[in-house]
N, C-alpha and C positions, 0 to 999 in steps of 0.2 A: 756071630754077626746076626742081628735080627732080620727076620724075613722081610720086613718092610723096606729095609735098606737095600737088600738084594733086588727086590722088585723095582725100586726106584732106579737102581743102576741099570737094570735090564732095559727099562723104558728110555732112560737117557742115552744109552748106547744105541738103541733103535733110532731115536730121533737124530742123533749125530750121523749115523750111517745113512739115513734118509737125506740129510743135507749133503753128504758127500755124493750120493747117487744123483741128486738133483744138479749139483755143480758139474759133475761129470757129463750128465746129459746136456747141459747148457754148452759146455765146451765142445762136445762132439757135434752139436747142432751148429755152432759157430764155424767149426772146421769144415763141415759139409757146405755151409752157406758160402764161405770164402772160396772153397774149391770149385763150386758150381758157378758162382757169379762174382768173379774177381774185379769186375769193372767198378764197383762201388768203393773198393779199397785201393785203387791205383793211385789216388791222390795222397794217401797216407804212406804207402810204401812205394819207393821209387823203382826198385828192381823187381821184375816179375818172378825171378827165381826165388827170392826171399819170401815173397808172398805165397808161392806154391809150397815151399818147404814148411812155412809156418802153418799153412792150412792142414797139411798132413800131420804135423806135430800136434796141433790142437785136436785133430780127430783121434789120433792114437792115445793121447793122454786122457781125453774125454771118455773113450771106450774103456780104458784101464780103470779110471776112477768109478765109472758106472758099475763095472763088474765088481770091483772091490766093495762099493757101497751096498750092492745087492746081496753079496755073500755075507757082508757084515750084518745086514738086516736079518737075514735068515739065521745067522749064528746067534744073534741077540735074542730072537724070539724062541729059538729051540735050545738055548743055552749050550750050544755046541762049541767046545773049546777049540777044535781044529779050524772051524770056520772063522772064529774070532781071531785066532793067531795068524791066519792067512792075511 
């Protein structure tokens, strides 16, 4: 495999992982926002319990995606197989 192709794959994996990290950060931010100020979302969701559970779910999924994206970025830049497999 030519070196240019490997370099291109490395940077594409880095960009994809940055997008995953940004998406996870946005989800975690939304989860914190809904957990702290649920008044803005009361009209959308009728039950308070569903809103609270959804906020914590958004927060957990966002943190997990952010961590995965960050480790993927590190793995892509360092060409670390274990980090990329994680």
